[in-house]
gemmi code that builds the backbone of each chain (N, CA, C; Angstrom):
import gemmi

chains = {
    "A": [
        ("UNK", (64.056, 286.272, 155.898), (64.529, 284.910, 156.053), (65.367, 284.752, 157.327)),
        ("UNK", (66.652, 285.042, 157.313), (67.455, 284.854, 158.518), (68.026, 283.458, 158.522)),
        ("UNK", (68.163, 282.881, 159.696), (68.845, 281.595, 159.808), (67.977, 280.411, 159.424)),
        ("UNK", (66.751, 280.634, 159.013), (65.857, 279.509, 158.919), (65.762, 278.824, 157.579)),
        ("UNK", (65.432, 279.603, 156.539), (65.066, 278.977, 155.279), (66.219, 278.311, 154.537)),
        ("UNK", (67.435, 278.696, 154.825), (68.516, 278.270, 153.941), (69.088, 276.903, 154.286)),
        ("UNK", (69.785, 276.346, 153.339), (70.407, 275.045, 153.547), (71.918, 275.237, 153.649)),
        ("UNK", (72.578, 274.235, 154.158), (74.032, 274.285, 154.281), (74.636, 273.760, 152.975)),
        ("UNK", (75.455, 274.555, 152.292), (76.020, 274.096, 151.026), (76.972, 272.910, 151.207)),
        ("UNK", (76.885, 271.980, 150.294), (77.808, 270.845, 150.262), (78.669, 271.025, 149.010)),
        ("UNK", (79.951, 271.305, 149.219), (80.839, 271.596, 148.092), (81.641, 270.358, 147.741)),
        ("UNK", (81.914, 270.200, 146.463), (82.760, 269.089, 146.067), (84.136, 269.589, 145.660)),
        ("UNK", (85.163, 268.957, 146.202), (86.545, 269.311, 145.857), (87.262, 268.017, 145.535)),
        ("UNK", (87.389, 267.723, 144.286), (88.027, 266.466, 143.915), (87.195, 265.303, 144.418)),
        ("UNK", (87.810, 264.437, 145.193), (87.121, 263.244, 145.697), (86.453, 263.468, 147.043)),
        ("UNK", (86.405, 264.715, 147.458), (85.953, 265.003, 148.816), (84.792, 265.998, 148.809)),
        ("UNK", (83.827, 265.770, 149.694), (82.785, 266.771, 149.916), (83.193, 267.619, 151.109)),
        ("UNK", (82.953, 268.916, 150.992), (83.291, 269.817, 152.092), (82.038, 270.550, 152.548)),
        ("UNK", (81.793, 270.499, 153.850), (80.643, 271.179, 154.433), (81.155, 272.093, 155.531)),
        ("UNK", (80.776, 273.352, 155.501), (81.189, 274.299, 156.532), (79.983, 274.673, 157.379)),
        ("UNK", (79.989, 274.243, 158.621), (78.865, 274.615, 159.500), (79.132, 275.978, 160.115)),
        ("UNK", (78.081, 276.774, 160.202), (78.198, 278.110, 160.786), (77.025, 278.328, 161.712)),
        ("UNK", (77.297, 278.742, 162.937), (76.203, 279.014, 163.864), (75.445, 277.754, 164.209)),
        ("UNK", (74.156, 277.890, 164.387), (73.357, 276.750, 164.821), (72.768, 275.988, 163.654)),
        ("UNK", (72.569, 274.699, 163.893), (71.934, 273.853, 162.899), (70.552, 273.514, 163.445)),
        ("UNK", (69.516, 273.959, 162.762), (68.168, 273.645, 163.240), (67.774, 272.254, 162.760)),
        ("UNK", (66.747, 271.709, 163.401), (66.331, 270.337, 163.115), (66.187, 270.038, 161.622)),
        ("UNK", (65.400, 270.847, 160.950), (65.141, 270.603, 159.530), (66.428, 270.654, 158.715)),
        ("UNK", (67.302, 271.593, 159.089), (68.561, 271.754, 158.359), (69.442, 270.525, 158.517)),
        ("UNK", (69.440, 269.948, 159.721), (70.287, 268.784, 159.973), (69.851, 267.618, 159.089)),
        ("UNK", (68.541, 267.402, 159.036), (68.023, 266.316, 158.195), (68.341, 266.553, 156.726)),
        ("UNK", (68.119, 267.801, 156.304), (68.379, 268.166, 154.914), (69.857, 267.941, 154.577)),
        ("UNK", (70.715, 268.341, 155.503), (72.152, 268.214, 155.284), (72.553, 266.748, 155.161)),
        ("UNK", (72.004, 265.935, 156.049), (72.302, 264.514, 156.017), (71.871, 263.918, 154.677)),
        ("UNK", (70.687, 264.304, 154.252), (70.160, 263.832, 152.970), (71.056, 264.293, 151.812)),
        ("UNK", (71.443, 265.567, 151.836), (72.264, 266.125, 150.752), (73.605, 265.396, 150.662)),
        ("UNK", (74.237, 265.205, 151.816), (75.552, 264.565, 151.817), (75.449, 263.138, 151.298)),
        ("UNK", (74.461, 262.410, 151.808), (74.315, 261.017, 151.399), (74.059, 260.914, 149.899)),
        ("UNK", (73.174, 261.758, 149.373), (72.886, 261.619, 147.950), (74.047, 262.093, 147.091)),
        ("UNK", (74.771, 263.098, 147.573), (75.946, 263.550, 146.813), (77.033, 262.471, 146.782)),
        ("UNK", (77.180, 261.738, 147.878), (78.180, 260.661, 147.883), (77.793, 259.601, 146.847)),
        ("UNK", (76.511, 259.258, 146.844), (76.048, 258.225, 145.920), (76.197, 258.677, 144.473)),
        ("UNK", (75.813, 259.928, 144.211), (75.870, 260.457, 142.844), (77.283, 260.591, 142.318)),
        ("UNK", (78.142, 261.192, 143.159), (79.399, 261.641, 142.589), (80.574, 260.772, 143.008)),
        ("UNK", (80.283, 259.706, 143.735), (81.303, 258.739, 144.097), (82.507, 259.347, 144.773)),
        ("UNK", (82.260, 260.282, 145.678), (83.371, 260.812, 146.455), (83.768, 259.783, 147.505)),
        ("UNK", (84.998, 259.914, 147.999), (85.481, 258.929, 148.963), (85.670, 259.511, 150.362)),
        ("UNK", (85.396, 260.796, 150.510), (85.577, 261.396, 151.822), (84.653, 262.580, 152.034)),
        ("UNK", (84.391, 262.877, 153.294), (83.575, 264.032, 153.656), (84.321, 264.795, 154.748)),
        ("UNK", (84.510, 266.099, 154.550), (85.112, 266.930, 155.584), (84.050, 267.892, 156.097)),
        ("UNK", (83.823, 267.869, 157.399), (82.870, 268.806, 157.991), (83.654, 269.787, 158.842)),
        ("UNK", (83.660, 271.042, 158.408), (84.406, 272.067, 159.145), (83.501, 272.698, 160.192)),
        ("UNK", (83.938, 272.652, 161.449), (83.131, 273.250, 162.518), (83.875, 274.386, 163.211)),
        ("UNK", (84.821, 275.000, 162.469), (85.570, 276.102, 163.087), (84.655, 277.300, 163.376)),
        ("UNK", (83.521, 277.379, 162.690), (82.589, 278.474, 162.934), (81.507, 278.125, 163.947)),
        ("UNK", (81.674, 277.003, 164.613), (80.656, 276.543, 165.569), (81.201, 276.694, 166.979)),
        ("UNK", (80.483, 277.401, 167.837), (81.014, 277.555, 169.194), (80.332, 276.675, 170.233)),
        ("UNK", (79.285, 275.972, 169.835), (78.681, 275.007, 170.765), (78.343, 273.717, 170.028)),
        ("UNK", (78.900, 272.610, 170.485), (78.478, 271.314, 169.979), (77.739, 270.613, 171.114)),
        ("UNK", (76.430, 270.502, 170.983), (75.657, 269.838, 172.027), (75.375, 268.400, 171.597)),
        ("UNK", (74.569, 267.713, 172.403), (74.343, 266.300, 172.088), (73.575, 266.154, 170.779)),
        ("UNK", (72.733, 267.113, 170.462), (72.010, 267.053, 169.192), (72.975, 267.094, 168.010)),
        ("UNK", (73.842, 268.101, 168.010), (74.790, 268.224, 166.906), (75.748, 267.032, 166.877)),
        ("UNK", (76.153, 266.579, 168.072), (77.003, 265.401, 168.158), (76.361, 264.206, 167.473)),
        ("UNK", (75.058, 264.026, 167.708), (74.359, 262.900, 167.105), (74.247, 263.079, 165.593)),
        ("UNK", (73.949, 264.313, 165.173), (73.850, 264.587, 163.735), (75.166, 264.237, 163.037)),
        ("UNK", (76.266, 264.680, 163.630), (77.581, 264.420, 163.034), (77.863, 262.919, 162.966)),
        ("UNK", (77.536, 262.220, 164.062), (77.770, 260.777, 164.092), (76.917, 260.069, 163.035)),
        ("UNK", (75.686, 260.550, 162.848), (74.810, 259.911, 161.863), (75.271, 260.188, 160.435)),
        ("UNK", (75.754, 261.396, 160.219), (76.303, 261.711, 158.893), (77.491, 260.795, 158.602)),
        ("UNK", (78.364, 260.643, 159.602), (79.544, 259.792, 159.417), (79.147, 258.337, 159.186)),
        ("UNK", (78.123, 257.886, 159.921), (77.676, 256.502, 159.767), (77.092, 256.284, 158.365)),
        ("UNK", (76.276, 257.245, 157.920), (75.676, 257.135, 156.579), (76.748, 257.151, 155.505)),
        ("UNK", (77.723, 258.057, 155.662), (78.817, 258.139, 154.690), (79.601, 256.832, 154.687)),
        ("UNK", (79.837, 256.293, 155.891), (80.579, 255.037, 156.012), (79.903, 253.901, 155.270)),
        ("UNK", (78.572, 253.859, 155.346), (77.830, 252.813, 154.641), (78.006, 252.939, 153.125)),
        ("UNK", (78.289, 254.163, 152.675), (78.526, 254.380, 151.247), (80.027, 254.439, 150.953)),
        ("UNK", (80.800, 253.890, 151.860), (82.244, 253.735, 151.670), (83.011, 255.053, 151.630)),
        ("UNK", (82.470, 256.096, 152.269), (83.206, 257.359, 152.356), (83.591, 257.611, 153.813)),
        ("UNK", (84.804, 258.135, 154.018), (85.272, 258.437, 155.363), (84.942, 259.882, 155.720)),
        ("UNK", (84.633, 260.116, 156.971), (84.280, 261.467, 157.409), (85.327, 261.992, 158.388)),
        ("UNK", (85.752, 263.220, 158.180), (86.678, 263.869, 159.109), (86.069, 265.186, 159.563)),
        ("UNK", (86.112, 265.399, 160.860), (85.611, 266.623, 161.467), (86.799, 267.573, 161.609)),
        ("UNK", (86.702, 268.755, 161.031), (87.856, 269.655, 161.029), (87.577, 270.938, 161.794)),
        ("UNK", (88.630, 271.481, 162.401), (88.573, 272.837, 162.942), (87.865, 272.999, 164.270)),
        ("UNK", (87.770, 271.926, 165.048), (87.089, 272.080, 166.333), (87.838, 273.060, 167.227)),
        ("UNK", (87.108, 273.990, 167.815), (87.740, 274.934, 168.731), (88.113, 274.222, 170.026)),
        ("UNK", (89.207, 274.621, 170.643), (89.630, 273.993, 171.896), (88.526, 274.004, 172.944)),
        ("UNK", (87.802, 275.113, 173.044), (86.740, 275.206, 174.056), (85.647, 274.176, 173.792)),
        ("UNK", (85.393, 273.916, 172.526), (84.379, 272.922, 172.157), (84.847, 271.534, 172.581)),
        ("UNK", (86.123, 271.254, 172.349), (86.673, 269.951, 172.722), (86.545, 269.732, 174.231)),
        ("UNK", (86.850, 270.775, 174.990), (86.761, 270.670, 176.455), (85.318, 270.396, 176.885)),
        ("UNK", (84.400, 271.154, 176.308), (82.991, 270.947, 176.655), (82.531, 269.539, 176.301)),
        ("UNK", (82.951, 269.059, 175.132), (82.538, 267.719, 174.715), (83.010, 266.657, 175.696)),
        ("UNK", (84.251, 266.804, 176.128), (84.785, 265.836, 177.083), (84.006, 265.903, 178.402)),
        ("UNK", (83.729, 267.138, 178.822), (82.963, 267.309, 180.070), (81.584, 266.672, 179.971)),
        ("UNK", (81.002, 266.753, 178.803), (79.660, 266.189, 178.594), (79.711, 264.683, 178.347)),
        ("UNK", (80.914, 264.150, 178.213), (81.037, 262.727, 177.916), (80.746, 262.405, 176.462)),
        ("UNK", (80.748, 263.439, 175.608), (80.511, 263.228, 174.175), (81.846, 263.182, 173.454)),
        ("UNK", (82.395, 262.012, 173.295), (83.723, 261.973, 172.684), (83.666, 261.590, 171.213)),
        ("UNK", (82.474, 261.647, 170.649), (82.288, 261.432, 169.222), (83.008, 260.188, 168.701)),
        ("UNK", (82.675, 259.028, 169.199), (83.339, 257.814, 168.719), (83.035, 257.614, 167.236)),
        ("UNK", (84.001, 257.110, 166.535), (83.771, 256.834, 165.111), (83.997, 258.025, 164.209)),
        ("UNK", (84.297, 259.180, 164.803), (84.559, 260.353, 163.978), (86.036, 260.707, 164.064)),
        ("UNK", (86.687, 260.752, 162.929), (88.060, 261.205, 162.910), (88.066, 262.727, 162.979)),
        ("UNK", (89.119, 263.311, 163.517), (89.194, 264.770, 163.567), (90.528, 265.248, 163.018)),
        ("UNK", (90.553, 266.514, 162.610), (91.788, 267.141, 162.148), (91.753, 268.597, 162.569)),
        ("UNK", (92.926, 269.198, 162.710), (92.972, 270.568, 163.218), (92.354, 271.581, 162.259)),
        ("UNK", (92.524, 271.352, 160.977), (91.898, 272.248, 160.014), (91.567, 271.486, 158.734)),
        ("UNK", (90.900, 272.177, 157.829), (90.424, 271.512, 156.615), (91.581, 270.983, 155.778)),
        ("UNK", (92.643, 271.755, 155.731), (93.788, 271.321, 154.929), (94.322, 269.969, 155.422)),
        ("UNK", (94.473, 269.851, 156.758), (94.962, 268.584, 157.300), (93.936, 267.471, 157.139)),
        ("UNK", (92.666, 267.819, 157.194), (91.622, 266.809, 156.986), (91.708, 266.245, 155.573)),
        ("UNK", (91.964, 267.138, 154.611), (92.099, 266.715, 153.219), (93.292, 265.781, 153.060)),
        ("UNK", (94.387, 266.147, 153.718), (95.592, 265.321, 153.652), (95.345, 263.953, 154.269)),
        ("UNK", (94.620, 263.962, 155.389), (94.287, 262.707, 156.060), (93.501, 261.806, 155.113)),
        ("UNK", (92.539, 262.401, 154.412), (91.713, 261.612, 153.498), (92.499, 261.178, 152.275)),
        ("UNK", (93.397, 262.042, 151.835), (94.195, 261.690, 150.661), (95.181, 260.586, 151.018)),
        ("UNK", (95.461, 260.470, 152.322), (96.334, 259.384, 152.780), (97.788, 259.685, 152.549)),
        ("UNK", (98.071, 260.881, 152.006), (99.477, 261.214, 151.894), (99.714, 262.670, 152.231)),
        ("UNK", (100.162, 262.903, 153.462), (100.484, 264.254, 153.893), (101.587, 264.816, 152.998)),
        ("UNK", (101.470, 266.114, 152.739), (102.358, 266.694, 151.749), (103.832, 266.517, 152.090)),
        ("UNK", (104.134, 266.672, 153.394), (105.555, 266.574, 153.751), (105.928, 265.159, 154.193)),
        ("UNK", (104.981, 264.272, 154.219), (105.248, 262.943, 154.756), (106.272, 262.181, 153.933)),
        ("UNK", (107.270, 261.689, 154.615), (108.302, 260.949, 153.902), (108.059, 259.444, 154.017)),
        ("UNK", (107.312, 259.082, 155.089), (107.103, 257.653, 155.332), (105.945, 257.148, 154.502)),
        ("UNK", (106.168, 256.098, 153.790), (105.037, 255.509, 153.085), (104.795, 254.116, 153.658)),
        ("UNK", (103.568, 253.659, 153.604), (103.227, 252.380, 154.238), (103.868, 251.198, 153.539)),
    ],
    "B": [
        ("UNK", (73.409, 283.402, 171.077), (74.111, 283.420, 169.811), (73.149, 283.456, 168.627)),
        ("UNK", (72.845, 282.364, 168.009), (71.965, 282.394, 166.848), (72.712, 282.909, 165.648)),
        ("UNK", (72.037, 283.607, 164.763), (72.665, 284.046, 163.530), (73.575, 285.240, 163.703)),
        ("UNK", (73.679, 285.780, 164.908), (74.330, 287.065, 165.047), (75.796, 287.033, 165.410)),
        ("UNK", (76.093, 286.363, 166.510), (77.421, 286.471, 167.072), (78.513, 285.805, 166.273)),
        ("UNK", (78.182, 284.865, 165.429), (79.243, 284.057, 164.843), (79.899, 284.721, 163.627)),
        ("UNK", (81.072, 284.225, 163.324), (81.790, 284.751, 162.181), (81.772, 283.712, 161.064)),
        ("UNK", (82.089, 284.147, 159.876), (82.133, 283.243, 158.747), (83.534, 282.633, 158.672)),
        ("UNK", (83.648, 281.299, 158.713), (84.983, 280.695, 158.700), (85.707, 280.939, 157.374)),
        ("UNK", (86.980, 281.192, 157.483), (87.833, 281.334, 156.304), (88.784, 280.137, 156.309)),
        ("UNK", (88.604, 279.231, 155.364), (89.400, 278.005, 155.344), (90.548, 278.144, 154.367)),
        ("UNK", (91.661, 277.514, 154.692), (92.771, 277.525, 153.760), (92.935, 276.158, 153.120)),
        ("UNK", (93.042, 276.156, 151.812), (93.256, 274.908, 151.074), (94.399, 275.144, 150.118)),
        ("UNK", (95.574, 274.689, 150.488), (96.725, 274.941, 149.636), (96.959, 276.434, 149.525)),
        ("UNK", (96.980, 276.941, 148.294), (97.271, 278.355, 148.083), (96.024, 279.222, 148.049)),
        ("UNK", (94.910, 278.636, 148.429), (93.634, 279.334, 148.250), (92.863, 279.422, 149.569)),
        ("UNK", (92.213, 280.554, 149.787), (91.283, 280.662, 150.909), (89.878, 280.369, 150.395)),
        ("UNK", (89.115, 279.643, 151.188), (87.745, 279.324, 150.789), (86.781, 279.833, 151.842)),
        ("UNK", (85.794, 280.582, 151.375), (84.770, 281.116, 152.261), (83.412, 280.674, 151.737)),
        ("UNK", (82.599, 280.087, 152.601), (81.266, 279.668, 152.184), (80.232, 280.551, 152.861)),
        ("UNK", (79.549, 281.362, 152.077), (78.518, 282.208, 152.673), (77.215, 281.436, 152.769)),
        ("UNK", (76.526, 281.630, 153.869), (75.242, 280.954, 154.084), (74.264, 281.966, 154.640)),
        ("UNK", (73.101, 282.043, 154.013), (72.079, 282.959, 154.518), (72.532, 284.397, 154.389)),
        ("UNK", (72.145, 285.210, 155.347), (72.435, 286.630, 155.236), (73.733, 287.005, 155.924)),
        ("UNK", (74.350, 288.056, 155.417), (75.562, 288.584, 156.008), (75.186, 289.915, 156.648)),
        ("UNK", (75.301, 289.980, 157.974), (74.964, 291.237, 158.628), (76.156, 292.179, 158.565)),
        ("UNK", (75.886, 293.453, 158.813), (76.916, 294.485, 158.665), (78.227, 294.136, 159.361)),
        ("UNK", (78.131, 293.811, 160.640), (79.337, 293.531, 161.412), (80.082, 292.328, 160.858)),
        ("UNK", (79.317, 291.313, 160.427), (79.930, 290.108, 159.886), (80.693, 290.397, 158.604)),
        ("UNK", (80.131, 291.279, 157.781), (80.773, 291.604, 156.514), (82.131, 292.245, 156.758)),
        ("UNK", (82.138, 293.189, 157.690), (83.400, 293.866, 158.012), (84.426, 292.884, 158.575)),
        ("UNK", (83.941, 292.039, 159.488), (84.808, 291.045, 160.111), (85.394, 290.110, 159.048)),
        ("UNK", (84.530, 289.697, 158.126), (84.958, 288.768, 157.080), (86.039, 289.408, 156.207)),
        ("UNK", (85.790, 290.665, 155.835), (86.752, 291.381, 155.006), (88.105, 291.477, 155.726)),
        ("UNK", (88.032, 291.788, 157.003), (89.240, 291.877, 157.816), (89.956, 290.521, 157.883)),
        ("UNK", (89.175, 289.450, 158.141), (89.760, 288.111, 158.265), (90.451, 287.693, 156.971)),
        ("UNK", (89.764, 287.904, 155.856), (90.327, 287.483, 154.574), (91.616, 288.243, 154.298)),
        ("UNK", (91.567, 289.551, 154.493), (92.737, 290.367, 154.193), (93.929, 289.965, 155.052)),
        ("UNK", (93.680, 289.756, 156.350), (94.828, 289.422, 157.202), (95.337, 288.014, 156.921)),
        ("UNK", (94.422, 287.089, 156.582), (94.865, 285.745, 156.250), (95.705, 285.724, 154.970)),
        ("UNK", (95.335, 286.571, 154.005), (96.131, 286.641, 152.769), (97.540, 287.113, 153.106)),
        ("UNK", (97.599, 288.156, 153.929), (98.902, 288.721, 154.279), (99.753, 287.714, 155.060)),
        ("UNK", (99.122, 287.037, 156.022), (99.834, 286.071, 156.859), (100.341, 284.874, 156.080)),
        ("UNK", (99.406, 284.286, 155.303), (99.720, 282.961, 154.791), (100.091, 282.978, 153.316)),
        ("UNK", (100.167, 284.147, 152.718), (100.628, 284.291, 151.349), (99.872, 283.425, 150.363)),
        ("UNK", (98.558, 283.349, 150.535), (97.770, 282.628, 149.538), (97.659, 283.493, 148.293)),
        ("UNK", (97.340, 282.854, 147.180), (97.292, 283.593, 145.923), (95.881, 283.705, 145.351)),
        ("UNK", (94.923, 283.100, 146.052), (93.560, 283.188, 145.538), (92.540, 283.080, 146.652)),
        ("UNK", (91.351, 283.607, 146.375), (90.238, 283.530, 147.321), (89.014, 283.039, 146.553)),
        ("UNK", (88.367, 281.991, 147.075), (87.125, 281.525, 146.462), (85.998, 281.793, 147.445)),
        ("UNK", (84.988, 282.516, 146.984), (83.822, 282.766, 147.836), (82.648, 281.997, 147.253)),
        ("UNK", (82.190, 281.000, 147.990), (81.078, 280.186, 147.520), (79.764, 280.804, 147.971)),
        ("UNK", (78.887, 281.108, 147.004), (77.597, 281.697, 147.370), (76.440, 280.788, 146.960)),
        ("UNK", (76.727, 279.472, 146.860), (75.648, 278.552, 146.474), (74.563, 278.477, 147.547)),
        ("UNK", (74.903, 278.867, 148.778), (73.908, 278.848, 149.848), (73.219, 280.194, 150.036)),
        ("UNK", (73.438, 281.092, 149.095), (72.869, 282.442, 149.218), (71.772, 282.609, 148.179)),
        ("UNK", (70.571, 282.984, 148.629), (69.509, 283.140, 147.624), (69.190, 284.578, 147.270)),
        ("UNK", (69.803, 285.518, 147.975), (69.617, 286.921, 147.586), (70.963, 287.648, 147.639)),
        ("UNK", (71.360, 288.204, 146.506), (72.522, 289.093, 146.511), (72.003, 290.493, 146.242)),
        ("UNK", (72.025, 291.338, 147.231), (71.554, 292.706, 147.040), (72.748, 293.635, 146.853)),
        ("UNK", (72.453, 294.938, 146.786), (73.547, 295.864, 146.501), (74.557, 295.887, 147.652)),
        ("UNK", (74.084, 295.648, 148.883), (75.013, 295.600, 150.010), (76.013, 294.454, 149.850)),
        ("UNK", (75.481, 293.249, 149.626), (76.377, 292.094, 149.481), (77.265, 292.254, 148.244)),
        ("UNK", (76.674, 292.795, 147.177), (77.462, 293.038, 145.966), (78.657, 293.930, 146.266)),
        ("UNK", (78.421, 294.951, 147.079), (79.509, 295.875, 147.408), (80.542, 295.200, 148.294)),
        ("UNK", (80.059, 294.403, 149.267), (80.975, 293.671, 150.147), (81.890, 292.767, 149.315)),
        ("UNK", (81.292, 292.023, 148.392), (82.081, 291.112, 147.561), (83.107, 291.873, 146.731)),
        ("UNK", (82.671, 292.998, 146.162), (83.581, 293.793, 145.345), (84.732, 294.332, 146.190)),
        ("UNK", (84.420, 294.711, 147.432), (85.466, 295.262, 148.295), (86.450, 294.171, 148.744)),
        ("UNK", (85.916, 292.990, 149.010), (86.806, 291.878, 149.362), (87.758, 291.599, 148.197)),
        ("UNK", (87.193, 291.562, 146.996), (88.014, 291.285, 145.812), (89.053, 292.377, 145.600)),
        ("UNK", (88.655, 293.615, 145.836), (89.589, 294.728, 145.649), (90.724, 294.647, 146.667)),
        ("UNK", (90.365, 294.359, 147.914), (91.376, 294.227, 148.970), (92.332, 293.086, 148.677)),
        ("UNK", (91.761, 291.945, 148.252), (92.589, 290.781, 147.916), (93.514, 291.126, 146.750)),
        ("UNK", (92.964, 291.842, 145.777), (93.743, 292.215, 144.591), (94.948, 293.070, 144.958)),
        ("UNK", (94.754, 293.951, 145.940), (95.865, 294.800, 146.385), (96.964, 293.972, 147.034)),
        ("UNK", (96.572, 292.806, 147.565), (97.559, 291.906, 148.164), (97.945, 290.791, 147.184)),
        ("UNK", (97.673, 291.043, 145.920), (98.099, 290.138, 144.847), (97.393, 288.785, 144.857)),
        ("UNK", (96.186, 288.726, 145.416), (95.411, 287.489, 145.360), (94.183, 287.707, 144.471)),
        ("UNK", (93.851, 286.691, 143.699), (92.687, 286.798, 142.821), (91.452, 286.226, 143.508)),
        ("UNK", (90.316, 286.813, 143.245), (89.072, 286.350, 143.881), (88.126, 285.784, 142.833)),
        ("UNK", (87.553, 284.617, 143.148), (86.556, 284.025, 142.263), (85.293, 283.749, 143.071)),
        ("UNK", (84.182, 284.145, 142.501), (82.878, 283.930, 143.124), (82.317, 282.636, 142.554)),
        ("UNK", (82.004, 281.678, 143.426), (81.576, 280.369, 142.930), (80.152, 280.041, 143.334)),
        ("UNK", (79.465, 279.297, 142.473), (78.183, 278.694, 142.845), (76.981, 279.608, 142.824)),
        ("UNK", (77.057, 280.699, 142.063), (75.899, 281.589, 142.023), (74.682, 280.865, 141.448)),
        ("UNK", (73.559, 280.974, 142.137), (72.340, 280.358, 141.620), (71.845, 281.139, 140.407)),
        ("UNK", (71.256, 280.442, 139.445), (70.751, 281.116, 138.242), (69.796, 282.259, 138.582)),
        ("UNK", (68.924, 282.058, 139.555), (67.967, 283.107, 139.917), (68.683, 284.346, 140.446)),
        ("UNK", (69.782, 284.125, 141.144), (70.560, 285.252, 141.664), (71.180, 286.032, 140.505)),
        ("UNK", (71.687, 285.290, 139.515), (72.293, 285.941, 138.349), (71.262, 286.810, 137.635)),
        ("UNK", (70.052, 286.290, 137.487), (68.990, 287.039, 136.802), (68.651, 288.304, 137.574)),
        ("UNK", (68.509, 288.165, 138.886), (68.192, 289.338, 139.713), (69.293, 290.382, 139.635)),
        ("UNK", (70.545, 289.928, 139.665), (71.667, 290.870, 139.612), (71.640, 291.673, 138.315)),
        ("UNK", (71.365, 290.985, 137.218), (71.313, 291.676, 135.930), (70.169, 292.678, 135.922)),
        ("UNK", (69.029, 292.262, 136.458), (67.872, 293.168, 136.518), (68.170, 294.405, 137.347)),
        ("UNK", (68.963, 294.212, 138.394), (69.308, 295.338, 139.268), (70.461, 296.172, 138.709)),
        ("UNK", (71.048, 295.692, 137.618), (72.189, 296.411, 137.056), (73.467, 296.174, 137.833)),
        ("UNK", (73.474, 295.138, 138.697), (74.672, 294.818, 139.474), (75.412, 293.686, 138.782)),
        ("UNK", (76.346, 294.018, 137.935), (77.004, 292.939, 137.198), (78.372, 292.594, 137.786)),
        ("UNK", (78.637, 293.083, 138.993), (79.847, 292.715, 139.728), (81.125, 292.828, 138.896)),
        ("UNK", (81.417, 294.014, 138.400), (82.628, 294.167, 137.597), (83.865, 293.872, 138.445)),
        ("UNK", (84.834, 293.251, 137.844), (86.073, 292.964, 138.582), (86.032, 291.664, 139.356)),
        ("UNK", (84.878, 290.984, 139.356), (84.803, 289.702, 140.055), (84.692, 288.582, 139.030)),
        ("UNK", (85.615, 287.665, 139.100), (85.516, 286.488, 138.255), (84.501, 285.528, 138.857)),
        ("UNK", (83.840, 284.736, 138.053), (82.885, 283.766, 138.589), (83.171, 282.381, 138.027)),
        ("UNK", (82.687, 281.364, 138.759), (82.808, 279.983, 138.300), (81.546, 279.254, 138.763)),
        ("UNK", (81.192, 278.194, 138.045), (79.943, 277.501, 138.371), (79.974, 276.841, 139.745)),
        ("UNK", (81.110, 276.319, 140.138), (81.205, 275.728, 141.470), (82.627, 275.879, 142.004)),
        ("UNK", (82.812, 275.458, 143.251), (84.099, 275.664, 143.908), (85.219, 274.921, 143.187)),
        ("UNK", (84.892, 273.717, 142.723), (85.927, 272.940, 142.041), (86.459, 273.689, 140.811)),
        ("UNK", (85.531, 274.230, 140.027), (85.981, 274.978, 138.842), (86.678, 276.275, 139.215)),
        ("UNK", (86.256, 276.874, 140.314), (86.922, 278.094, 140.780), (88.378, 277.795, 141.143)),
        ("UNK", (88.578, 276.658, 141.805), (89.933, 276.241, 142.173), (90.778, 276.021, 140.922)),
        ("UNK", (90.177, 275.387, 139.931), (90.890, 275.133, 138.680), (91.267, 276.441, 137.998)),
        ("UNK", (90.315, 277.370, 138.029), (90.551, 278.675, 137.415), (91.749, 279.356, 138.084)),
        ("UNK", (91.795, 279.276, 139.409), (92.890, 279.919, 140.146), (94.210, 279.191, 139.942)),
        ("UNK", (94.115, 277.866, 139.840), (95.343, 277.100, 139.637), (95.876, 277.331, 138.227)),
        ("UNK", (94.980, 277.729, 137.341), (95.400, 278.031, 135.974), (95.702, 276.784, 135.176)),
        ("UNK", (95.392, 275.648, 135.801), (95.698, 274.391, 135.126), (94.668, 273.377, 135.601)),
        ("UNK", (93.830, 272.952, 134.670), (92.607, 272.242, 134.984), (92.753, 270.928, 135.745)),
        ("UNK", (93.848, 270.231, 135.643), (93.905, 268.921, 136.279), (94.439, 268.940, 137.702)),
        ("UNK", (95.720, 269.169, 137.817), (96.343, 269.109, 139.133), (96.423, 270.488, 139.744)),
        ("UNK", (95.502, 270.745, 140.642), (95.465, 272.059, 141.263), (96.627, 272.306, 142.197)),
        ("UNK", (97.182, 271.251, 142.730), (98.170, 271.448, 143.785), (99.591, 271.428, 143.260)),
        ("UNK", (100.405, 272.154, 143.990), (101.823, 272.127, 143.678), (102.381, 270.755, 143.993)),
        ("UNK", (103.071, 270.194, 143.085), (103.682, 268.912, 143.409), (105.174, 269.114, 143.574)),
        ("UNK", (105.760, 268.327, 144.445), (107.173, 268.500, 144.768), (108.065, 268.162, 143.569)),
    ],
}
model = gemmi.Model(1)
for chain_id, residues in chains.items():
    chain = gemmi.Chain(chain_id)
    for i, (resn, *xyz) in enumerate(residues, 1):
        res = gemmi.Residue()
        res.name, res.seqid = resn, gemmi.SeqId(i, " ")
        for name, pos in zip(("N", "CA", "C"), xyz):
            atom = gemmi.Atom()
            atom.name, atom.element = name, gemmi.Element(name[0])
            atom.pos, atom.b_iso = gemmi.Position(*pos), 0.0
            res.add_atom(atom)
        chain.add_residue(res)
    model.add_chain(chain)
structure = gemmi.Structure()
structure.add_model(model)
structure.setup_entities()
């Protein structure tokens, strides 16, 4: 098998779906992932999606588009998407490529992404 | 790069580390993962490790040993390990192979694994 046959697991944690990308995402996998996330949102009524890319060392325009489409699909189903764990080098490359991922919120790690979605940071004293 | 160079991300969620395995784990990756988990436990004083294998369709004796060693290492650092999301077919194969993963707790999915580690089914997180 190798990197081909498998799918990317979509985990549910409370009201949030968590997806951890590792290595490269091939065409078929991206479509499958988008489908899985969308149907899981509809089924389980989650309100947020966290996509961890700390294991990804290259975000190209293909992956950028996949992420944006996942976020757009989730948004249509009333779920917010946060991209977590982007490596600094990836951020630099994205800016150089002019891919600033509009419409995607980001967080330094999954824990902060969860807090962002929960709307109440653990140490936050200020409430709206 | 491809399936080779990358590492498996170890995410922290509250008091728990979460690792999502996808596809195959090569020798070097297994060692790296074990090292990462152990050092993260020591650094961040987490009390549990959840390894999600819902994206894994074959658990052989190598992976079985890796998982057992991760759990043993975590146990020495006072963290409990739960294996989450095992596919039914994987469970059947493991039994046929006589690999019943002694010393590893299991849960149907990550959410239940978190609950198991929290020891309290509703509110997994420490509240102030």
